[in-house]
C-alpha positions in Angstrom: 2.8 42.9 54.9 1.4 40.0 53.0 0.1 36.7 54.5 3.3 34.9 53.6 5.4 37.5 55.5 3.6 37.1 58.8 5.6 35.2 61.3 5.2 33.8 64.8 8.0 33.2 67.3 7.9 29.6 68.7 10.4 27.2 70.1 11.3 24.1 68.0 9.1 21.9 70.3 6.1 24.3 70.2 6.3 24.5 66.3 6.3 20.7 66.0 3.1 20.3 68.1 1.3 23.2 66.5 2.0 21.8 63.1 0.8 18.3 64.1 -2.4 19.9 65.4 -3.2 21.6 62.2 -2.9 18.6 60.0 -6.2 16.7 59.0 -7.1 13.9 56.8 -10.3 13.1 54.8 -11.8 9.8 55.4 -15.1 8.9 53.8 -15.9 12.5 53.3 -15.2 13.5 56.9 -12.3 15.6 58.1 -10.4 14.5 61.2 -6.9 15.1 62.6 -4.5 12.8 61.0 -2.5 12.6 64.3 -4.8 11.0 67.0 -2.5 12.1 69.7 0.4 10.4 71.3 2.1 8.1 73.9 4.6 9.7 76.2 7.0 9.0 79.0 8.8 12.1 80.1 12.4 12.4 81.2 15.1 15.1 81.2 15.4 14.7 77.5 11.8 15.7 76.5 9.8 17.0 79.6 11.0 20.6 79.8 10.4 21.7 76.2 8.4 19.2 74.4 6.3 18.6 77.4 5.6 22.3 77.7 4.4 22.3 74.1 2.2 19.3 74.6 0.5 20.6 77.6 -0.9 23.5 75.6 -2.5 21.0 73.1 -3.6 18.3 75.4 -7.3 18.7 74.5 -6.8 18.2 70.8 -3.7 15.9 70.9 -4.3 13.7 73.9 -1.2 12.2 75.4 -1.4 8.8 76.8 1.2 8.0 79.6 2.7 4.6 78.9 4.5 2.4 81.2 7.2 1.2 78.9 8.4 2.9 75.7 8.3 -0.3 73.7 4.7 -0.9 74.7 3.9 2.7 73.5 5.4 1.9 70.1 3.3 -1.2 69.9 0.2 0.6 70.8 0.9 3.3 68.2 1.4 0.7 65.5 -1.9 -1.1 66.5 -3.7 2.3 66.4 -2.5 2.9 62.9 -3.4 -0.5 61.7 -6.9 -0.2 63.1 -7.2 3.1 61.2 -6.0 1.3 58.0 -2.9 3.6 58.1 -5.1 6.8 57.6 -4.2 8.0 61.0 -1.2 7.8 63.3 0.0 8.5 66.9 3.4 9.9 68.0 5.6 8.5 70.6 7.9 10.7 72.8 10.7 9.3 74.9 13.7 10.8 76.7 17.2 10.8 75.6 19.0 7.6 76.3 17.4 4.3 77.4 13.8 5.6 77.1 14.4 6.2 73.4 16.3 2.9 73.0 13.3 1.1 74.3 11.5 2.2 71.1 13.8 0.4 68.8 11.9 -2.9 68.8 8.5 -1.3 68.3 10.0 0.8 65.5 11.2 -2.3 63.8 7.7 -3.9 64.2 6.1 -0.8 62.5 8.7 -0.9 59.8 8.2 -4.6 59.0 4.4 -4.1 59.0 4.5 -0.8 56.9 2.7 1.1 59.7 3.0 4.9 60.4 4.4 6.0 63.7 6.1 9.3 64.6 8.9 9.2 67.1 9.8 12.5 68.8 12.9 11.5 70.9 15.3 13.5 73.0 18.9 13.7 71.9 22.1 15.0 73.2 22.9 18.6 73.3 23.8 20.2 69.9 26.4 22.7 71.4 28.1 19.8 73.3 28.9 22.3 76.0 27.7 20.1 78.9 29.1 16.9 77.4 29.2 14.1 78.4 25.7 14.3 79.8 23.5 11.8 81.7 22.8 8.7 79.6 24.9 9.9 76.6 26.7 7.2 74.6 30.2 8.6 73.6 31.9 7.5 70.3 35.4 8.8 70.7 36.1 9.1 67.0 32.7 10.6 66.0 31.0 12.8 68.6 27.9 13.2 66.2 27.2 9.4 66.3 24.8 8.4 69.0 22.1 6.1 70.2 19.4 7.7 67.9 21.5 6.7 64.9 20.4 3.2 65.6 16.9 4.1 64.4 18.2 4.6 60.8 17.8 0.9 60.3 14.2 0.8 61.4 12.7 4.1 60.1 11.3 5.1 56.8 12.3 8.6 57.5 15.1 9.7 59.9 16.3 13.2 60.8 17.9 15.1 63.6 16.7 18.5 64.1 19.8 20.8 64.4 18.2 24.1 63.9 14.6 25.3 64.5 14.2 26.4 60.9 14.8 22.6 59.9 11.2 21.8 61.1 9.8 23.6 58.1 11.2 20.9 55.9 11.7 17.9 58.0 8.3 17.6 59.7 6.3 17.7 56.4 8.7 15.2 54.9 8.1 12.9 57.9 4.3 13.3 57.7 4.3 12.7 53.9 6.4 9.6 54.4 3.9 8.2 56.9 1.0 8.8 54.6 2.5 7.5 51.5 1.2 4.1 50.5 4.6 2.9 49.2 6.9 4.4 51.8 4.6 4.1 54.8 6.3 3.3 58.0 7.9 4.9 61.2 9.4 8.4 61.1 12.1 9.4 63.6 12.9 13.0 64.7 15.8 13.4 67.0 15.4 16.5 69.1 18.5 17.8 70.8 17.6 19.0 74.4 18.8 22.5 73.7 17.4 22.8 70.2 13.9 21.9 71.5 13.9 25.2 73.3 15.5 27.4 70.8 13.2 29.9 69.0 12.6 30.8 65.4 10.2 33.2 63.6 8.1 30.7 61.7 5.8 31.6 58.8 2.2 31.8 60.2 1.1 30.0 57.0 3.2 26.9 57.9 0.5 26.3 60.6 -2.5 26.8 58.4 -5.0 23.8 58.4 -4.2 21.3 55.8 -6.4 18.4 54.7 -4.3 15.3 53.4 -5.6 12.5 51.2 -4.0 9.2 50.6 -2.6 9.0 47.1 -4.1 6.4 44.7 -1.6 5.4 42.0 -3.1 4.0 38.8 -1.4 1.0 37.2 0.4 1.3 33.9 -1.9 0.3 31.1 0.8 -2.1 29.6 1.1 -3.9 32.9 -2.6 -4.3 33.0 -2.7 -5.7 29.5 0.2 -8.2 30.0 -1.4 -9.5 33.3 -4.8 -9.8 31.6 -3.4 -12.0 28.9 -1.8 -14.3 31.4 -4.9 -14.4 33.6 -7.2 -15.1 30.7 -5.1 -18.2 29.8 -5.4 -19.6 33.4 -7.1 -23.0 33.8 -6.5 -23.0 37.6 -6.3 -19.3 38.9 -6.1 -18.3 42.5 -6.1 -14.9 44.2 -4.0 -14.2 47.3 -5.6 -11.5 49.4 -3.0 -9.6 51.6 -3.1 -6.8 54.2 -2.8 -4.3 51.4 -6.3 -5.0 50.2 -7.7 -3.4 53.4 -5.3 -0.5 53.4 -6.4 0.3 49.9 -10.0 0.0 50.8 -10.3 -2.6 48.1 -12.3 -5.3 50.0 -15.4 -4.7 47.8 -13.5 -4.6 44.5 -11.6 -7.8 45.4 -14.8 -9.6 46.3 -16.6 -8.4 43.1 -13.6 -9.4 41.0 -13.6 -12.9 42.5 -17.2 -13.3 42.1 -17.5 -12.1 38.5 -14.7 -14.4 37.4 -15.4 -17.3 39.7 -11.7 -17.3 41.1 -11.0 -18.9 44.5 -9.4 -16.5 47.1 -7.0 -17.4 49.8 -5.8 -15.1 52.7 -2.5 -14.3 54.2 -2.0 -13.7 57.9 -2.1 -10.0 57.4 -5.0 -10.4 55.0 -7.3 -12.3 57.4 -10.7 -10.8 57.5 -10.7 -9.6 53.9 -13.4 -12.1 53.3 -16.2 -13.4 55.7 -15.8 -16.9 56.8 -18.9 -18.2 54.9 -18.2 -16.6 51.6 -18.3 -19.3 49.0 -15.0 -18.3 47.3 -13.1 -18.0 50.6 -10.9 -21.0 50.5 -9.0 -20.3 53.7 -5.7 -19.0 55.0 -2.6 -19.9 53.1 0.8 -21.2 54.0 2.7 -22.4 57.1 0.0 -21.5 59.5 -2.7 -22.0 57.0 -5.4 -24.5 55.8 -5.4 -27.8 53.8 -7.9 -26.2 51.6 -5.8 -23.1 50.6 -2.6 -25.0 50.4 -4.1 -27.7 48.2 -5.3 -25.3 45.6 -2.1 -23.3 45.8 -0.1 -26.3 44.9 -2.1 -26.8 41.7 -2.8 -23.2 40.7 -1.3 -22.1 37.4 -1.8 -18.4 37.7 -1.6 -16.6 41.1 -2.9 -13.1 41.4 -1.1 -11.8 44.7 -2.9 -8.6 45.7 -1.5 -6.4 48.6 1.0 -9.0 50.0 4.6 -8.9 50.5 4.8 -12.7 50.2 6.5 -13.5 53.5 7.8 -17.0 54.1 4.8 -18.1 56.2 2.6 -17.2 53.2 4.6 -18.9 50.6 5.8 -21.9 52.7 9.3 -20.6 52.1 8.4 -20.8 48.4 7.3 -24.4 48.3 3.5 -23.7 48.4 3.2 -23.1 44.7 4.0 -25.1 41.6 7.3 -24.1 40.1 5.8 -23.4 36.8 2.9 -21.2 38.2 2.7 -17.6 36.9 2.6 -15.0 39.6 1.0 -11.6 39.0 2.1 -9.1 41.8 -0.5 -6.4 42.4 0.9 -3.8 44.9 1.3 -0.2 45.3 5.0 -0.9 46.0 7.4 -2.0 43.2 9.6 -3.9 45.6 6.7 -6.2 46.7 5.0 -6.4 43.3 8.1 -7.7 41.6 9.1 -10.6 44.1 10.0 -13.9 42.7 10.0 -12.8 39.1 6.3 -11.8 39.3 4.7 -10.0 36.4 3.9 -6.6 38.0 0.9 -4.4 38.3 2.4 -1.5 40.3 -0.4 0.6 41.6 -3.3 1.0 44.0 -5.2 -2.3 44.6 -8.7 -0.7 44.2 -7.8 0.9 40.9 -5.8 -2.1 39.7 -8.6 -4.6 40.2 -11.1 -2.4 38.5 -8.8 -2.0 35.5 -7.9 -5.6 35.3 -11.5 -6.6 35.6 -12.3 -4.6 32.5 -9.3 -6.1 30.7 -10.4 -9.7 31.4 -14.1 -9.1 30.8 -15.9 -12.3 29.9 -13.3 -14.5 31.5 -14.4 -17.1 34.1 -12.3 -19.8 35.9 -13.3 -23.3 34.8 -16.3 -24.5 36.8 -14.5 -27.7 37.8 -11.6 -25.8 39.3 -13.9 -23.5 41.3 -16.0 -26.4 42.6 -12.8 -28.3 43.5 -11.7 -25.4 45.5 -15.1 -25.1 47.3 -15.1 -28.7 48.2 -11.6 -28.4 49.7 -12.8 -25.6 51.8 -15.9 -27.6 52.9 -13.6 -30.3 54.2 -11.4 -27.7 56.0 -14.5 -26.1 57.7 -15.3 -29.6 59.1 -11.8 -30.0 60.5 -12.0 -26.5 62.1 -15.3 -27.4 63.7 -13.9 -30.5 65.2 -10.6 -28.9 66.1 -12.2 -26.2 68.1 -14.7 -28.4 69.9 -14.6 -28.5 73.6 -13.4 -31.7 75.0 -11.9 -33.0 71.9 -8.7 -33.7 73.8 -6.4 -31.8 76.3 -7.2 -28.1 76.7 -5.8 -26.3 73.7 -5.6 -22.9 72.1 -7.9 -24.0 69.4 -10.7 -24.8 71.9 -10.3 -21.4 73.5 -10.5 -19.8 70.1 -13.5 -21.7 69.2 -15.3 -20.7 72.3 -14.5 -16.9 72.0 -15.2 -17.0 68.2 -18.8 -18.4 69.0 -19.6 -15.8 71.6 -18.0 -12.6 70.4 -19.8 -9.8 68.6 -19.0 -9.8 64.9 -17.3 -6.3 65.2 -15.1 -7.2 68.0 -11.4 -6.9 67.2 -9.1 -9.8 67.8 -5.4 -9.2 68.5 -2.5 -11.8 68.6 1.2 -11.8 67.9 4.0 -14.1 68.7 4.1 -17.7 69.9 1.8 -20.4 68.9 -1.4 -18.2 69.0 -0.9 -16.5 65.6 -0.9 -19.9 63.9 -3.9 -21.1 65.9 -5.9 -18.0 65.4 -5.1 -17.8 61.7 -6.0 -21.4 61.1 -9.1 -21.7 63.2 -10.7 -18.1 63.6 -14.0 -17.7 61.6 -14.1 -14.2 60.4 -17.6 -12.7 61.1 -16.9 -9.2 59.9 -14.4 -7.5 57.6 -11.2 -6.1 59.1 -11.7 -7.4 62.6 -8.4 -9.6 62.9 -5.0 -8.1 63.8 -2.5 -11.0 63.9 0.9 -9.3 64.1 3.2 -11.6 62.2 5.2 -9.1 60.0 7.6 -9.0 63.0 6.0 -11.6 65.2 6.8 -9.7 68.2 6.4 -11.0 71.7 4.7 -8.3 74.0 2.6 -6.7 71.2 -0.5 -8.4 72.4 -1.5 -6.4 75.4 0.2 -3.2 74.3 -1.2 -3.5 70.8 -4.6 -4.4 72.2 -4.4 -1.1 74.2 -3.7 0.9 71.0 -6.3 -0.9 69.0 -9.0 -0.1 71.7 -8.1 3.6 71.6 -8.7 3.4 67.9 -11.9 1.4 68.3 -13.2 4.0 70.7 -13.0 6.3 67.8 -14.5 4.0 65.3 -16.6 1.1 67.0 -16.9 2.3 70.6 -19.5 -0.3 71.5 -17.3 -3.2 70.6 -14.6 -5.1 72.4 -10.9 -5.6 71.8 -10.1 -9.2 72.6 -6.4 -10.1 73.2 -5.0 -13.7 72.9 -1.7 -14.1 74.7 0.4 -16.8 76.0 2.2 -16.8 79.4 5.6 -16.0 77.7 4.3 -12.8 76.1 2.4 -11.8 79.1 5.6 -12.1 81.3 7.6 -10.1 78.7 5.2 -7.2 78.6 1.9 -6.8 80.7 2.0 -3.3 82.1 -0.4 -1.9 79.6 -3.1 -3.8 81.5 -2.6 -0.9 84.0 -2.7 1.6 81.0 -6.0 0.2 79.8 -7.4 0.7 83.3 -6.0 4.1 83.8 -7.5 5.3 80.4 -10.6 3.3 80.7 -10.1 1.6 77.5 -11.5 -2.0 78.3 -9.7 -5.0 77.1 -10.7 -8.7 77.3 -7.4 -10.6 77.7 -7.1 -14.3 77.4 -3.9 -15.6 79.1 -3.4 -19.1 77.9 -0.7 -20.6 80.0 1.3 -23.6 78.6 4.2 -23.3 81.0 6.8 -21.5 78.9 7.6 -21.0 75.2 5.7 -24.1 74.1 5.6 -23.4 70.4 9.4 -23.1 70.2 9.6 -26.2 72.3 7.5 -27.9 69.6 9.9 -26.7 66.9 12.8 -27.9 69.0 11.4 -31.2 69.4 10.3 -31.6 65.8 13.9 -31.0 64.7 15.1 -33.8 66.8 16.4 -31.8 69.7 15.7 -32.4 73.4 13.3 -30.1 75.3 15.7 -27.5 76.7 15.3 -24.0 78.1 11.9 -23.3 76.5 9.4 -24.9 79.0 9.9 -23.9 82.6 9.9 -27.6 83.5 12.8 -28.2 81.0 14.9 -25.2 82.1 17.9 -26.6 83.9 18.5 -23.4 86.0 14.9 -23.1 87.1 15.6 -24.8 90.4 12.4 -23.7 92.0 9.5 -24.9 89.8 6.3 -22.9 90.2 3.5 -21.4 88.1 2.8 -17.8 87.9 -0.5 -16.5 89.4 -1.6 -14.5 86.4 -5.0 -13.8 88.0 -3.4 -12.1 91.1 -1.0 -10.3 89.0 -3.7 -8.8 86.7 -5.8 -7.8 89.7 -2.9 -6.0 91.1 -2.8 -3.9 87.9 -6.5 -3.0 88.4 -8.1 -5.5 86.1 -10.9 -7.8 86.9 -9.5 -11.4 86.6 -10.4 -15.0 87.2 -8.8 -18.4 86.5 -11.0 -21.1 84.9 -10.8 -24.6 83.4 -11.6 -24.7 79.6 -15.0 -25.9 80.5 -15.7 -22.7 82.4 -14.3 -20.3 79.6 -17.6 -19.7 77.9 -19.2 -18.5 81.1 -16.2 -16.4 82.0 -16.1 -14.8 78.6 -19.8 -13.8 79.0 -18.9 -12.1 82.3 -16.0 -10.3 80.6 -18.3 -9.1 77.9 -20.8 -7.7 80.4 -18.1 -6.0 82.4 -17.1 -2.3 81.9 -13.5 -2.9 83.0 -10.5 -4.7 81.5 -11.1 -8.3 82.2 -8.4 -11.0 82.2 -9.3 -14.7 82.0 -6.6 -17.2 82.7 -6.6 -20.8 81.7 -3.9 -23.5 81.4 -3.5 -25.4 78.1 -1.5 -28.5 77.3 2.0 -27.7 76.0 2.3 -30.9 74.0 -1.1 -32.0 72.7 -3.8 -29.9 71.1 -1.8 -28.2 68.5 -3.5 -27.8 65.1 -1.7 -30.5 63.0 -3.3 -29.9 59.7 -2.8 -27.2 57.2 0.9 -26.6 57.4 3.2 -26.1 54.4 7.0 -26.6 54.5 8.9 -23.9 56.3 12.7 -23.5 56.1 14.5 -23.4 59.3 18.3 -23.9 59.9 19.2 -27.3 61.1 22.7 -28.8 61.8 24.4 -30.3 58.8 26.5 -32.4 61.1 25.6 -33.7 64.5 26.2 -36.8 66.8 22.5 -36.8 67.7 20.8 -39.4 65.4 17.3 -37.8 65.9 18.7 -34.4 64.8 20.5 -36.0 61.8 17.3 -37.7 60.8 15.3 -34.4 61.2 17.7 -32.5 59.1 17.4 -35.2 56.4 13.7 -35.0 56.5 13.8 -31.2 56.3 16.1 -31.2 53.4 14.0 -33.8 51.5 11.3 -31.2 50.7 13.7 -28.5 49.5 13.3 -29.8 45.9 9.9 -28.2 45.8 11.3 -24.8 46.5 10.9 -22.1 43.8 14.0 -20.2 43.0 13.5 -16.6 42.5 14.7 -13.1 43.4 
């Protein structure tokens, strides 16, 4: 009998876990399992079969018990992001509401192009016991169920209807998650009966395999065309997106900018591509950006957009750039490279920058342009220094960011997501080391902060175990999802969490007021049905989850943060900030929001007219 003829009898669930345990990836010359383990909450749909399989591999595929499936998905996404998409975690949930809770986190991973494997219970394939507990019945289509909802938020979706299907479906899911273009969440529906069915699998299927991330070289004609455009530029600018880090192209981008004296601006996902004090770092771009970056963006004649999907917060809803500016899209994905009629360089950022550098050898941006950009950044740096200064006004997000920024270790990882904090962190944070900022704004998802911080900390314990994960969250996001404080305590993955309480959804209240509307249903104080007005005792709540916690005034935040750094345990610092004053007012581009075209309210009518007055600057594209 040949090697390929040897078989082993396993259940479907056992085969899935055995295969995952045998898959490795090479990172910087070192071999490590590509799956770092998983997050799981067991129920009747996954405990008896998949749970049995996972138990036998608990030492090599550690299973972290979550408190909420949505939080597990956020943690898995943050883990993958910290590992620059080279590693992933799986999430397993029971059939029904457990799996449904993963929908939001799958959407977050899809929007951010992050790998995550979902192994979710499904209804019985035989249908003999139907309808079963928690099953959704569609009278005209018995094959249609809850798990089909994941088709919209998955890069790869399949339902395992026979054990042999694992031989094709599981490698396809893995290859999708590791593909630079198709990277994103993969979903496998596992019917409860099929999980326990057996099949004689080829032993070779479980042989150790080492994966490597594909690097696609750009087409030489695209490089040549882009080079001609760039060499004609009088006011060139580089946009550095999150794809720069995923490609491992930070050094190449830096060298390219330095050799050709081209100013660089960063997207939200691309924050921490450049150190704060690099002379060509002109600041963050867009709606949550800087005066410096937005000023040069308005005047740039050629824009080299590297590793960015050009989200509206980056482009100012396409008002940030001159209409006549040429955009060169450098991206491994054609979809992103070609946005807004960009001239494309479809390929890996590292290889593309090296090839483009050779093609524009001898070119340098005019000195007057580069010095202009540097001077704009100098002025912005002065603004940030004042904006983050303690006692420059009512207590603010910016003040808290400035205090933490000053005291943290350069390799500490900062996590933020929805609400006002992403804008404030993006505008005010001074990057002290490469790749240390995770502002989740691809999906801008409330609740990511603490759960994502937990996932990031798990990854950090594998990469930078001596450094901290620092989470900035508002009171709204905290109330939405806080249970992974308990997870971090249980798993001894220390977090430093700053809960900045402004009494509700203050940033949306700001948008509401800025568009002429009255404060309504965002701040607790302006919620008509909030009859009993009270503030949450976040300190007491965090303590009940096992964290060390304290409440301070902004003047006491520095001392509290030092105590948190010295602690071995998850540490929650609570402080109140003003919901009306203290917002960063500078650095914003226009942002398109829907406003009423007809209203009896004169303030809303005036705000609508003001909003529409800027539309003339909007680039039209596809």
